[in-house]
C-alpha positions, -999 to 999 in steps of 0.1 A, spaced: -674 507 -77 -668 491 -43 -687 473 -16 -723 484 -13 -724 502 -46 -713 471 -65 -740 450 -48 -766 477 -55 -757 478 -92 -758 440 -95 -793 439 -80 -804 467 -104 -790 448 -134 -811 418 -124 -842 439 -122 -833 456 -155 -828 422 -172 -861 409 -159 -879 440 -171 -863 441 -206 -868 403 -211 -904 414 -217 -905 425 -254 -935 446 -247 -913 471 -229 -900 499 -252 -863 497 -247 -855 529 -266 -880 548 -246 -866 533 -214 -831 544 -224 -843 579 -231 -860 582 -198 -832 567 -177 -808 591 -195 -830 620 -185 -830 609 -149 -792 605 -150 -789 641 -162 -813 653 -135 -794 636 -106 -760 646 -121 -772 682 -120 -791 683 -87 -765 673 -62 -787 679 -32 -814 656 -45 -788 630 -53 -775 631 -17 -809 628 -2 -817 598 -24 -784 580 -13 -785 591 24 -780 558 43 -797 574 74 -830 577 54 -854 547 51 -853 531 17 -890 533 12 -890 570 20 -864 576 -6 -883 555 -32 -915 576 -25 -895 608 -30 -881 596 -63 -916 586 -75 -929 621 -66 -901 639 -83 -903 617 -115 -940 612 -116 -955 626 -149 -920 629 -164 -911 593 -170 -930 560 -173 -938 535 -147 -909 511 -157 -884 538 -152 -898 549 -119 -897 513 -107 -861 509 -117 -851 542 -100 -871 533 -69 -852 501 -66 -819 518 -70 -826 544 -43 -837 517 -18 -802 502 -20 -772 514 -1 -744 532 -20 -708 537 -11 -708 571 -29 -738 592 -41 -722 596 -75 -723 558 -79 -761 560 -82 -758 583 -112 -731 561 -128 -753 531 -124 -783 549 -139 -762 559 -169 -751 523 -174 -787 511 -174 -797 538 -199 -769 526 -222 -779 490 -216 -815 498 -226 -803 512 -259 -782 481 -265 -813 459 -258 -831 479 -285 -802 471 -309 -802 435 -299 -839 432 -307 -834 444 -342 -804 423 -348 -781 453 -348 -760 447 -317 -730 434 -336 -730 464 -359 -734 488 -329 -704 472 -312 -682 475 -343 -694 510 -350 -685 522 -315 -650 507 -319 -645 522 -354 -656 556 -342 -632 554 -313 -604 547 -338 -614 577 -359 -614 600 -329 -580 588 -317 -565 594 -351 -579 630 -355 -570 655 -329 -591 681 -347 -622 660 -345 -615 651 -309 -611 687 -300 -644 696 -316 -663 669 -298 -648 678 -264 -647 716 -267 -662 729 -235 -672 762 -253 -693 743 -279 -730 740 -272 -748 707 -267 -767 713 -299 -735 719 -318 -718 687 -306 -749 667 -312 -752 682 -347 -716 672 -355 -722 636 -344 -753 634 -366 -733 648 -395 -706 622 -390 -728 592 -383 -762 600 -398 -771 574 -424 -737 557 -419 -743 540 -385 -771 525 -366 -795 549 -347 -785 533 -314 -748 540 -321 -757 576 -329 -778 580 -297 -750 565 -275 -723 587 -290 -744 619 -288 -752 612 -252 -715 607 -244 -702 638 -261 -730 660 -248 -728 647 -212 -693 633 -207 -696 636 -169 -659 641 -164 -647 612 -186 -625 614 -216 -641 606 -249 -619 575 -253 -628 562 -218 -665 567 -225 -663 549 -258 -644 520 -242 -671 517 -215 -698 516 -242 -679 489 -261 -676 469 -228 -713 471 -221 -721 460 -257 -697 430 -252 -713 421 -219 -747 422 -235 -736 393 -257 -717 376 -228 -685 380 -247 -651 395 -241 -636 420 -265 -602 413 -280 -586 443 -299 -565 427 -327 -539 448 -345 -524 433 -377 -501 446 -405 -527 436 -431 -564 428 -429 -572 392 -417 -591 368 -439 -625 355 -426 -608 321 -420 -580 338 -400 -605 357 -379 -625 325 -372 -594 306 -362 -582 334 -340 -615 338 -323 -618 301 -316 -582 300 -302 -588 329 -279 -621 315 -269 -605 283 -258 -577 301 -240 -600 323 -220 -629 300 -216 -655 324 -230 -669 337 -263 -646 363 -278 -655 392 -301 -627 406 -323 -623 443 -329 -599 445 -358 -574 473 -365 -547 475 -393 -514 491 -385 -486 486 -411 -460 494 -384 -464 461 -367 -445 446 -397 -464 413 -397 -480 390 -372 -506 403 -348 -510 420 -314 -540 412 -292 -552 433 -263 -578 418 -239 -585 442 -211 -552 451 -195 -535 420 -210 -515 422 -242 -504 392 -263 -477 403 -287 -468 382 -318 -455 408 -342 -422 410 -361 -417 445 -347 -420 432 -311 -396 403 -318 -370 428 -333 -374 450 -302 -368 420 -280 -338 409 -299 -324 444 -297 -329 446 -260 -311 412 -256 -282 423 -277 -279 456 -257 -279 436 -225 
């Protein structure tokens, strides 16, 4: 997002955080309602354009949103949506993207309250690795001919009883309403939101063999000092790295594997 949209989302996140700091607010219900509003505005393009029209007064747009949503969602959701439509947006679609982010964030708040946020973050990562390693599964989850019910049923079959309910809800929402994203991109976004919720940065660590608890602790501490923030490690094992580790943080890759050293030596010899 750029310009006005980025500022609007930042303001919305502040209102969201203030709201969900109150434990009396049902975060799971809030997530469900915001997801329903996301689906509505994604589907009703004309309504979305009216609610983001910069020529219309913010209060008038907030009143319209309240009339449309009244009786369908609770007061907390209406207040959040009203605040969103009062803001200015660079693109009308940015409003829907922001609502979707808040819906996911609300589910992550629910996980945090039950002490399950770490598990949800790890489960999202592992599910992403499973999807990337199985073209058949990926095809089934992204098949445009499959019904919403069929995709949701497949996710429940895969994750039911094996993952936290929040993980299941987030993945079902993603595969049934991808909104033009690839499955991998959507899972990465969810992982990023989970990391942000804990004010941490995600480091994807690939090693030839599983790391010991001591190794994970030392690596996390070293990366934390290097980047000046808390670091969460998503661990993957790939025998092809031949030893050492490879760390990816956002777009930055830190390579320390034997395979990389051999490749570098080969390149130097060839030069």
